[in-house]
Backbone as a chain_set.jsonl record, in Angstrom:
{"seq": "GMFNRRGFFEAADKLVETQRKLGESVTVMMFDLDHFKSINDRFGHEIGDEALKAFAATASTSMRLHDIVGRLGGEEFAAILPGGTETAAMVGERVRAAFELRGVEIAGRAMNATVSIGIAESIADVANISNLLARADRALYAAKASGRNRLCTEREANGDFARRLGREGSLV", "coords": {"N": [[143.381, 136.365, 126.967], [145.934, 135.985, 125.434], [147.862, 135.964, 122.839], [147.299, 136.852, 119.324], [147.66, 135.775, 116.067], [148.385, 137.439, 114.975], [150.26, 139.35, 116.874], [151.639, 137.127, 117.894], [153.236, 136.32, 115.72], [154.708, 138.884, 115.587], [155.857, 139.142, 118.503], [157.149, 136.706, 118.128], [158.891, 137.708, 116.133], [160.762, 139.62, 117.321], [162.002, 137.926, 119.348], [163.558, 136.213, 118.058], [165.082, 138.331, 117.032], [166.403, 139.007, 119.269], [167.714, 136.23, 120.292], [169.044, 136.176, 117.613], [170.992, 138.064, 117.984], [172.152, 137.431, 120.274], [173.405, 134.765, 119.429], [172.193, 132.571, 119.32], [169.999, 129.563, 119.197], [166.157, 129.42, 118.474], [163.632, 127.392, 119.408], [159.962, 126.43, 118.124], [157.036, 124.977, 118.775], [154.29, 123.708, 117.993], [150.462, 123.3, 118.777], [148.178, 121.021, 119.349], [144.508, 120.427, 119.872], [143.344, 117.291, 120.767], [141.275, 115.523, 118.985], [139.119, 117.631, 118.712], [137.129, 118.335, 117.286], [135.319, 116.867, 117.907], [134.757, 117.191, 120.672], [133.46, 119.527, 119.863], [131.124, 118.503, 118.418], [129.928, 117.108, 120.375], [129.922, 118.373, 122.812], [129.357, 120.569, 122.044], [129.43, 123.823, 120.405], [130.377, 126.334, 122.162], [131.219, 124.879, 124.975], [133.061, 124.39, 123.483], [134.311, 126.242, 123.342], [135.041, 127.045, 126.013], [137.263, 124.788, 126.541], [138.975, 125.564, 124.978], [139.742, 127.5, 125.66], [140.214, 126.89, 128.437], [143.127, 125.435, 127.749], [144.587, 127.647, 126.619], [144.534, 129.119, 129.165], [146.252, 126.836, 130.588], [148.803, 126.733, 129.345], [149.969, 129.063, 129.353], [150.2, 129.486, 131.926], [152.056, 127.285, 131.97], [154.286, 127.654, 131.021], [157.523, 129.295, 130.309], [158.303, 132.849, 131.725], [159.305, 134.18, 129.529], [158.979, 132.783, 127.234], [156.834, 132.489, 123.997], [153.935, 132.605, 123.808], [150.694, 131.562, 121.604], [147.353, 131.771, 119.735], [146.619, 130.431, 117.008], [144.842, 129.862, 115.548], [141.718, 128.498, 114.73], [141.824, 125.346, 116.844], [144.741, 125.204, 117.162], [147.547, 126.372, 118.456], [150.974, 127.94, 119.059], [153.966, 128.277, 120.174], [157.284, 129.997, 121.033], [160.501, 129.567, 121.568], [163.235, 130.881, 123.544], [166.294, 129.162, 122.792], [167.041, 125.688, 122.538], [165.978, 122.328, 121.194], [165.934, 120.558, 123.227], [165.234, 121.547, 125.946], [162.905, 122.962, 125.013], [161.071, 121.019, 124.605], [161.131, 119.735, 127.539], [159.495, 121.64, 128.333], [157.155, 121.572, 126.453], [156.397, 119.093, 127.404], [155.981, 119.351, 130.217], [153.04, 121.419, 129.445], [151.803, 119.563, 128.107], [151.25, 117.403, 130.486], [150.059, 118.905, 132.295], [147.792, 119.816, 130.685], [146.323, 117.563, 130.338], [145.527, 116.703, 132.615], [144.016, 119.291, 133.584], [142.05, 118.703, 131.621], [140.618, 116.453, 132.467], [138.066, 117.403, 133.395], [136.309, 119.756, 132.082], [134.317, 122.439, 132.337], [132.595, 121.675, 133.667], [131.764, 119.02, 132.785], [132.763, 115.379, 131.936], [135.656, 115.191, 130.114], [138.012, 114.141, 129.345], [140.236, 115.968, 127.789], [142.608, 116.245, 125.879], [146.335, 117.197, 124.285], [148.347, 117.433, 121.382], [152.183, 117.456, 120.277], [154.439, 119.433, 117.972], [157.325, 119.855, 117.827], [160.109, 121.964, 116.372], [163.638, 123.19, 115.598], [165.439, 126.298, 114.766], [168.495, 128.032, 114.065], [169.21, 131.224, 115.106], [170.29, 133.117, 113.626], [169.167, 132.055, 110.982], [166.609, 131.964, 111.329], [162.963, 131.619, 110.344], [160.119, 132.418, 110.725], [157.127, 131.465, 109.428], [158.718, 128.972, 108.034], [159.254, 127.737, 110.247], [157.322, 126.626, 111.558], [155.948, 125.628, 109.683], [157.269, 123.069, 109.873], [157.282, 122.262, 112.719], [154.781, 121.558, 112.546], [154.531, 119.231, 110.586], [155.976, 117.877, 112.707], [154.076, 117.688, 114.53], [151.844, 116.145, 113.247], [153.078, 113.455, 113.315], [153.086, 113.393, 116.356], [150.519, 113.393, 116.623], [149.668, 110.803, 114.472], [151.068, 108.847, 115.846], [149.859, 108.264, 118.194], [148.612, 110.417, 120.148], [148.058, 112.866, 121.97], [150.891, 113.253, 123.539], [154.611, 114.337, 122.504], [156.696, 115.434, 119.545], [159.39, 115.469, 118.205], [160.876, 117.455, 115.314], [163.242, 116.045, 114.547], [162.495, 113.674, 115.654], [160.297, 112.789, 114.204], [161.203, 112.953, 111.589], [162.825, 110.746, 111.459], [160.64, 108.582, 112.029], [159.489, 108.574, 109.287], [161.855, 107.888, 107.72], [162.131, 105.523, 108.678], [159.703, 104.42, 108.062], [160.242, 104.185, 105.456], [161.471, 102.542, 104.996], [161.319, 100.322, 105.387], [159.534, 100.075, 103.83], [160.606, 99.572, 101.335], [161.493, 101.429, 100.15], [163.917, 104.01, 99.288], [165.456, 104.279, 101.669]], "CA": [[145.19, 136.929, 127.57], [146.875, 135.341, 125.035], [148.438, 136.364, 121.759], [146.254, 136.192, 118.823], [147.949, 135.286, 115.091], [149.221, 138.309, 113.966], [150.815, 139.161, 117.945], [152.321, 136.12, 117.909], [154.488, 136.775, 114.856], [155.261, 140.436, 115.841], [156.389, 138.947, 119.412], [157.995, 135.504, 117.679], [160.409, 138.38, 115.234], [161.642, 140.128, 118.523], [162.724, 137.263, 120.243], [164.518, 135.751, 116.775], [166.439, 138.942, 116.638], [167.366, 138.822, 120.539], [168.685, 135.199, 120.011], [170.668, 136.642, 116.275], [172.442, 138.837, 118.601], [173.125, 136.418, 121.299], [173.482, 133.582, 118.978], [171.468, 131.075, 120.568], [168.644, 129.166, 118.999], [164.98, 129.412, 118.499], [162.469, 126.452, 119.142], [159.015, 126.46, 117.752], [156.238, 123.988, 119.289], [152.892, 123.445, 117.462], [150.049, 123.015, 119.926], [146.7, 120.836, 118.75], [143.789, 119.855, 120.624], [143.361, 116.204, 120.118], [139.854, 114.863, 118.392], [138.788, 118.714, 118.997], [135.835, 118.293, 116.279], [134.374, 115.723, 118.674], [134.742, 117.758, 121.337], [132.511, 119.932, 119.194], [129.896, 118.114, 117.881], [129.263, 115.89, 121.869], [129.392, 119.267, 123.991], [129.014, 122.024, 121.838], [130.645, 125.03, 120.591], [130.097, 126.505, 123.382], [132.201, 123.844, 125.85], [134.515, 123.686, 122.682], [135.55, 127.734, 123.555], [135.736, 126.512, 127.24], [138.55, 123.77, 126.232], [140.393, 126.194, 124.43], [140.171, 128.739, 126.799], [141.59, 125.755, 129.349], [144.304, 125.039, 127.159], [145.425, 128.619, 126.776], [144.826, 129.269, 130.544], [147.327, 126.196, 131.483], [150.033, 127.024, 128.424], [150.371, 130.209, 129.515], [151.301, 129.037, 132.947], [153.144, 126.401, 132.149], [155.542, 127.95, 130.15], [158.295, 129.76, 131.298], [157.92, 134.048, 131.182], [159.743, 134.592, 128.324], [158.681, 132.08, 125.874], [155.95, 133.363, 123.542], [152.602, 131.646, 122.622], [149.531, 132.325, 121.157], [146.498, 130.677, 119.175], [147.399, 130.473, 115.486], [142.998, 129.43, 114.957], [140.685, 127.223, 115.257], [142.022, 124.852, 118.215], [145.863, 125.646, 117.057], [148.3, 127.295, 118.789], [151.81, 128.046, 118.462], [154.795, 129.261, 121.054], [158.48, 130.038, 120.543], [161.009, 129.994, 122.916], [164.77, 130.785, 123.088], [166.738, 127.461, 123.26], [166.967, 124.217, 121.776], [164.848, 121.05, 121.033], [165.559, 119.734, 124.768], [164.65, 122.601, 126.62], [161.542, 123.122, 124.727], [160.634, 119.318, 124.791], [161.064, 119.875, 128.818], [158.428, 123.026, 128.182], [156.427, 121.269, 126.482], [156.192, 118.032, 127.879], [155.133, 120.439, 131.156], [152.113, 121.674, 129.522], [151.379, 118.558, 127.719], [150.733, 116.96, 131.216], [149.337, 119.661, 133.017], [146.353, 120.096, 130.104], [145.981, 116.458, 130.549], [145.014, 116.571, 134.19], [143.026, 119.457, 133.172], [141.143, 118.299, 130.397], [139.781, 115.533, 132.779], [136.777, 117.914, 133.163], [135.974, 121.132, 131.686], [133.062, 123.228, 132.411], [131.542, 120.6, 134.571], [131.994, 118.196, 131.713], [133.966, 114.491, 131.809], [136.054, 115.128, 128.876], [139.036, 113.951, 128.926], [140.891, 116.085, 126.662], [144.275, 115.702, 125.605], [146.709, 117.735, 123.39], [149.956, 116.886, 120.92], [152.454, 118.794, 120.1], [155.382, 119.264, 117.263], [158.636, 120.993, 117.881], [161.062, 122.271, 115.488], [164.485, 124.48, 116.104], [166.55, 126.322, 114.056], [169.494, 128.794, 114.756], [168.167, 132.148, 114.618], [170.366, 133.706, 112.294], [168.291, 131.69, 109.657], [165.158, 131.363, 111.218], [162.088, 132.24, 109.21], [159.106, 131.643, 111.777], [156.682, 130.646, 108.704], [159.093, 127.787, 107.744], [159.435, 126.754, 111.545], [155.701, 126.6, 112.38], [155.573, 124.317, 109.095], [158.479, 122.036, 110.386], [156.854, 121.882, 113.824], [153.281, 121.26, 112.292], [154.848, 118.272, 110.551], [156.37, 117.188, 113.82], [152.986, 117.758, 115.347], [151.177, 115.32, 112.662], [153.604, 112.658, 113.338], [153.006, 112.582, 117.085], [149.043, 112.454, 116.247], [149.591, 109.776, 114.043], [151.687, 108.033, 116.448], [148.757, 108.181, 119.323], [147.75, 111.451, 120.132], [148.573, 112.568, 123.768], [152.241, 113.065, 123.331], [154.937, 115.496, 122.29], [157.24, 114.765, 119.0], [160.406, 116.952, 118.086], [161.277, 117.232, 113.993], [164.596, 114.742, 114.408], [161.793, 112.112, 115.622], [159.545, 112.555, 112.918], [162.304, 112.623, 110.221], [163.474, 109.814, 111.786], [160.684, 107.893, 111.724], [159.429, 108.472, 108.241], [162.616, 107.627, 107.479], [162.282, 104.119, 109.037], [158.818, 103.263, 107.283], [160.499, 104.241, 103.781], [162.965, 101.907, 104.822], [160.372, 98.883, 105.459], [158.375, 99.48, 102.726], [161.651, 99.091, 100.415], [161.876, 102.361, 99.473], [164.68, 105.536, 99.312], [166.515, 104.094, 102.488]], "C": [[146.019, 136.41, 127.012], [146.934, 136.127, 123.285], [147.442, 136.003, 120.375], [147.475, 135.827, 117.186], [149.029, 136.58, 115.021], [150.417, 139.054, 115.379], [151.765, 138.615, 117.979], [153.992, 136.663, 117.283], [154.989, 137.953, 115.035], [156.166, 139.694, 116.984], [157.44, 137.992, 118.924], [159.357, 136.77, 117.006], [161.22, 138.955, 115.92], [162.342, 139.507, 119.113], [163.835, 136.519, 119.546], [165.824, 136.944, 116.816], [167.342, 139.147, 118.028], [168.234, 137.732, 120.397], [169.522, 135.336, 119.045], [171.221, 137.03, 117.238], [173.117, 138.084, 119.74], [173.719, 135.185, 120.432], [173.183, 132.29, 118.858], [170.267, 130.87, 119.401], [167.45, 129.192, 119.27], [164.19, 127.961, 118.539], [160.901, 126.663, 118.714], [157.872, 125.665, 118.271], [155.127, 124.557, 118.693], [151.67, 122.756, 118.758], [148.7, 122.453, 119.153], [145.916, 120.125, 119.589], [143.512, 118.234, 120.272], [141.699, 115.996, 120.27], [139.239, 116.234, 119.021], [137.397, 119.043, 118.374], [134.606, 117.799, 117.05], [134.169, 116.133, 119.8], [133.153, 118.903, 121.112], [131.251, 119.895, 119.259], [129.049, 117.273, 119.406], [128.945, 117.289, 122.687], [128.629, 120.406, 123.471], [129.714, 122.982, 121.54], [131.057, 125.756, 121.621], [131.51, 126.085, 124.717], [132.803, 123.984, 125.121], [135.388, 124.763, 123.26], [136.02, 127.61, 125.199], [136.937, 125.919, 126.987], [139.478, 124.419, 125.645], [140.568, 127.41, 125.677], [140.968, 127.582, 128.106], [142.631, 125.475, 128.763], [145.22, 126.365, 127.156], [146.115, 128.722, 128.306], [146.491, 128.078, 131.25], [148.36, 126.177, 130.596], [150.785, 127.825, 128.901], [150.791, 130.002, 130.954], [152.101, 128.097, 133.342], [154.401, 126.625, 131.587], [156.232, 129.099, 131.068], [157.919, 131.425, 130.727], [158.378, 134.458, 130.096], [159.432, 134.1, 127.103], [156.914, 132.806, 125.98], [154.804, 132.079, 123.066], [151.419, 132.193, 122.469], [148.664, 131.232, 119.986], [146.505, 131.274, 117.884], [145.316, 130.786, 114.812], [142.393, 128.57, 114.924], [141.215, 126.67, 116.806], [143.403, 124.644, 117.881], [146.704, 126.259, 117.311], [149.869, 127.285, 119.166], [152.623, 128.461, 119.975], [156.409, 128.989, 120.29], [159.25, 130.356, 121.658], [162.604, 130.084, 122.633], [165.091, 129.569, 123.867], [166.824, 126.574, 122.135], [165.732, 123.314, 122.071], [164.538, 120.792, 122.816], [164.731, 120.597, 125.714], [163.178, 123.067, 126.406], [160.734, 121.444, 124.758], [160.29, 119.189, 126.216], [159.612, 120.931, 128.891], [157.0, 122.085, 127.676], [155.733, 119.918, 127.207], [155.192, 118.676, 129.479], [154.059, 120.638, 130.823], [151.149, 120.598, 128.877], [150.742, 117.95, 129.128], [149.888, 117.48, 132.059], [147.509, 119.729, 132.273], [145.759, 118.853, 130.25], [144.815, 116.272, 131.91], [143.71, 117.88, 134.338], [142.094, 119.357, 132.486], [140.309, 116.971, 131.095], [138.462, 115.733, 132.616], [136.87, 119.039, 133.206], [134.631, 121.231, 131.677], [132.23, 122.273, 132.626], [131.139, 119.466, 133.699], [132.916, 116.947, 131.552], [134.517, 114.499, 130.407], [136.985, 114.548, 128.47], [140.306, 114.574, 127.276], [142.291, 116.303, 126.964], [145.19, 116.784, 124.65], [148.061, 117.165, 122.533], [150.415, 118.05, 120.662], [153.884, 118.528, 119.479], [156.126, 120.557, 117.673], [159.577, 120.871, 116.479], [161.861, 123.474, 115.669], [165.18, 124.908, 115.126], [167.455, 127.495, 114.514], [168.751, 129.874, 114.209], [169.007, 133.216, 113.629], [169.761, 133.551, 110.913], [166.993, 131.402, 109.754], [164.32, 132.032, 110.573], [160.746, 131.418, 110.432], [157.631, 130.986, 111.131], [156.988, 129.159, 108.475], [159.164, 127.221, 108.9], [158.666, 126.234, 111.797], [155.415, 125.366, 111.318], [156.468, 123.314, 109.24], [157.731, 121.428, 111.873], [155.216, 121.206, 113.278], [153.543, 119.848, 111.779], [155.502, 117.395, 111.138], [154.554, 116.765, 114.803], [151.883, 116.304, 114.485], [151.722, 113.899, 112.716], [153.468, 112.315, 114.738], [151.133, 112.476, 117.124], [148.841, 111.233, 116.193], [150.372, 108.333, 114.663], [150.973, 107.83, 118.146], [148.401, 109.47, 119.875], [148.697, 111.979, 122.092], [150.436, 112.713, 123.509], [152.858, 114.266, 122.323], [155.979, 114.493, 121.018], [158.267, 115.705, 118.435], [160.65, 116.344, 116.032], [162.152, 116.175, 113.425], [163.366, 113.609, 114.547], [160.777, 111.865, 114.886], [159.869, 112.316, 111.648], [162.219, 111.34, 110.554], [162.353, 108.336, 111.649], [159.81, 107.558, 110.382], [160.451, 108.182, 107.422], [162.593, 105.686, 107.645], [161.176, 103.303, 108.395], [158.911, 103.567, 106.047], [161.205, 103.334, 103.59], [162.353, 100.363, 104.949], [159.369, 98.579, 104.486], [159.193, 99.321, 101.265], [161.999, 100.514, 99.611], [163.241, 103.122, 99.805], [165.886, 104.542, 100.218], [166.395, 102.453, 102.755]], "O": [[147.041, 136.158, 127.65], [145.991, 136.736, 122.78], [146.852, 134.922, 120.374], [148.527, 135.507, 117.739], [150.259, 136.528, 115.024], [151.524, 139.329, 114.918], [152.841, 139.205, 118.078], [155.065, 137.057, 117.742], [156.054, 138.048, 114.426], [157.323, 139.524, 116.599], [158.607, 138.28, 119.192], [160.532, 136.697, 117.364], [162.386, 139.022, 115.53], [163.358, 140.025, 119.576], [164.866, 136.194, 120.135], [167.03, 136.725, 116.701], [168.552, 139.37, 118.047], [169.441, 137.971, 120.354], [170.651, 134.861, 119.164], [172.169, 136.319, 117.57], [174.307, 138.112, 120.055], [174.671, 134.629, 120.979], [173.741, 131.277, 118.436], [169.719, 131.809, 118.824], [167.272, 128.982, 120.47], [164.202, 127.39, 117.448], [160.609, 127.595, 119.462], [157.31, 126.279, 117.364], [154.917, 125.766, 118.794], [152.01, 121.854, 119.524], [148.111, 123.229, 118.4], [146.443, 119.161, 120.143], [143.503, 118.114, 119.047], [141.018, 116.21, 121.273], [138.72, 115.955, 120.102], [136.641, 119.882, 118.863], [133.417, 118.105, 116.956], [133.248, 115.508, 120.324], [132.179, 119.03, 121.855], [130.43, 120.651, 119.778], [127.861, 116.95, 119.442], [127.833, 117.401, 123.204], [127.708, 121.037, 123.991], [130.692, 123.215, 122.251], [132.25, 125.731, 121.92], [132.405, 126.809, 125.155], [133.9, 123.759, 125.632], [136.566, 124.652, 123.597], [137.121, 127.99, 125.597], [137.879, 126.664, 127.257], [140.659, 124.072, 125.669], [141.512, 127.901, 126.295], [142.139, 127.641, 128.484], [143.414, 125.097, 129.634], [146.377, 126.321, 127.574], [147.274, 128.579, 128.694], [147.394, 128.406, 132.019], [149.199, 125.399, 131.052], [152.001, 127.669, 129.004], [151.923, 130.43, 131.182], [152.683, 127.915, 134.412], [155.392, 125.899, 131.676], [155.805, 129.642, 132.087], [157.386, 131.555, 129.625], [157.668, 135.318, 129.576], [159.54, 134.733, 126.052], [156.184, 133.254, 126.864], [154.861, 131.099, 122.322], [151.063, 133.194, 123.09], [149.141, 130.206, 119.503], [146.407, 132.487, 117.699], [144.817, 131.577, 114.012], [142.974, 127.546, 115.286], [141.075, 127.374, 117.807], [143.653, 123.543, 118.372], [146.985, 127.028, 116.392], [150.052, 126.243, 119.797], [151.929, 128.936, 120.875], [156.705, 128.19, 119.401], [158.929, 131.149, 122.543], [163.155, 129.496, 121.702], [164.636, 129.074, 124.898], [166.663, 126.863, 120.949], [164.815, 123.476, 122.876], [163.485, 120.811, 123.453], [163.635, 120.25, 126.152], [162.413, 123.449, 127.292], [159.557, 121.3, 125.089], [159.234, 118.592, 126.427], [158.759, 120.664, 129.737], [156.005, 121.941, 128.386], [154.534, 119.898, 127.486], [154.002, 118.446, 129.697], [153.329, 120.161, 131.692], [149.929, 120.659, 129.034], [149.514, 117.943, 129.041], [149.02, 116.796, 132.602], [146.44, 119.708, 132.884], [144.531, 118.913, 130.312], [143.67, 115.829, 131.99], [142.678, 117.67, 134.975], [141.115, 120.043, 132.778], [139.427, 116.44, 130.421], [137.682, 114.959, 132.061], [137.417, 119.595, 134.158], [133.85, 120.416, 131.184], [131.256, 122.009, 131.921], [130.052, 118.955, 133.967], [133.983, 117.244, 131.015], [133.917, 113.868, 129.537], [137.046, 114.305, 127.265], [140.843, 114.0, 126.329], [142.894, 116.483, 128.022], [144.332, 117.445, 124.066], [148.805, 116.409, 123.159], [149.881, 119.159, 120.668], [154.615, 117.703, 120.027], [155.779, 121.731, 117.805], [159.684, 119.888, 115.746], [161.345, 124.576, 115.854], [165.679, 124.03, 114.422], [167.034, 127.994, 115.558], [167.948, 129.813, 113.278], [168.401, 134.045, 112.95], [169.741, 134.37, 109.994], [166.273, 130.866, 108.912], [164.708, 133.108, 110.118], [160.61, 130.243, 110.775], [156.957, 130.218, 111.818], [156.16, 128.255, 108.584], [159.149, 125.993, 108.809], [158.888, 125.163, 112.36], [154.856, 124.333, 111.686], [156.264, 122.463, 108.375], [157.661, 120.213, 112.058], [154.725, 120.277, 113.919], [152.875, 119.011, 112.386], [155.767, 116.307, 110.625], [154.188, 115.789, 115.459], [151.237, 115.563, 115.225], [150.992, 113.036, 112.227], [153.626, 111.111, 114.934], [150.576, 111.507, 117.64], [148.273, 110.508, 117.01], [150.332, 107.192, 114.204], [151.583, 107.315, 119.083], [147.214, 109.282, 120.142], [149.512, 111.505, 122.883], [150.941, 111.625, 123.232], [152.172, 114.971, 121.583], [156.157, 113.286, 121.182], [157.857, 116.841, 118.196], [160.59, 115.186, 115.618], [162.034, 115.575, 112.357], [163.247, 112.742, 113.681], [160.302, 110.729, 114.869], [159.222, 111.726, 110.782], [161.436, 110.684, 109.867], [162.806, 107.244, 111.306], [159.396, 106.405, 110.27], [160.13, 108.167, 106.234], [162.985, 104.857, 106.823], [161.255, 102.101, 108.143], [157.935, 103.367, 105.324], [161.668, 103.037, 102.489], [162.993, 99.375, 104.589], [158.675, 97.589, 104.253], [158.604, 99.012, 100.229], [162.692, 100.571, 98.595], [163.717, 102.688, 100.854], [166.929, 104.132, 99.707], [167.211, 101.884, 103.48]]}, "num_chains": 1, "name": "protein.A"}
């Protein structure tokens, strides 16, 4: 009941065009189920599939009607939303918290499944979906590196990277 990769890109292009006409921003969120490999290893692929379905249902019901969400592959999902980082962070936090509750038990198994989220924004006039996904993916990995089950904006990820460089005596 969710866009696949191709459907996501087609719908995302339409949203970008709409936002471009309005002179507004778009924001991409990347979602990755935390420790998904260990879910498959501990419970089997069938239960892993149930975890993916549980996340898809949670994301779909936690997002707004005009937000676009899809599964890109494996345990990676993406969403594109009209508006900026602050709005996306509110929506993303709603998805994260809802899945944390939903992930306590999946398919009758105590799982405590969680999701990490990365967020990147662009003015629609210059938005490139692939580039936005790559930037959101970098923020996603910063969220995972800082403890998982959280969201991280591109701005936060870049600031954290700059602080680490500063501590190591490089560039900053």
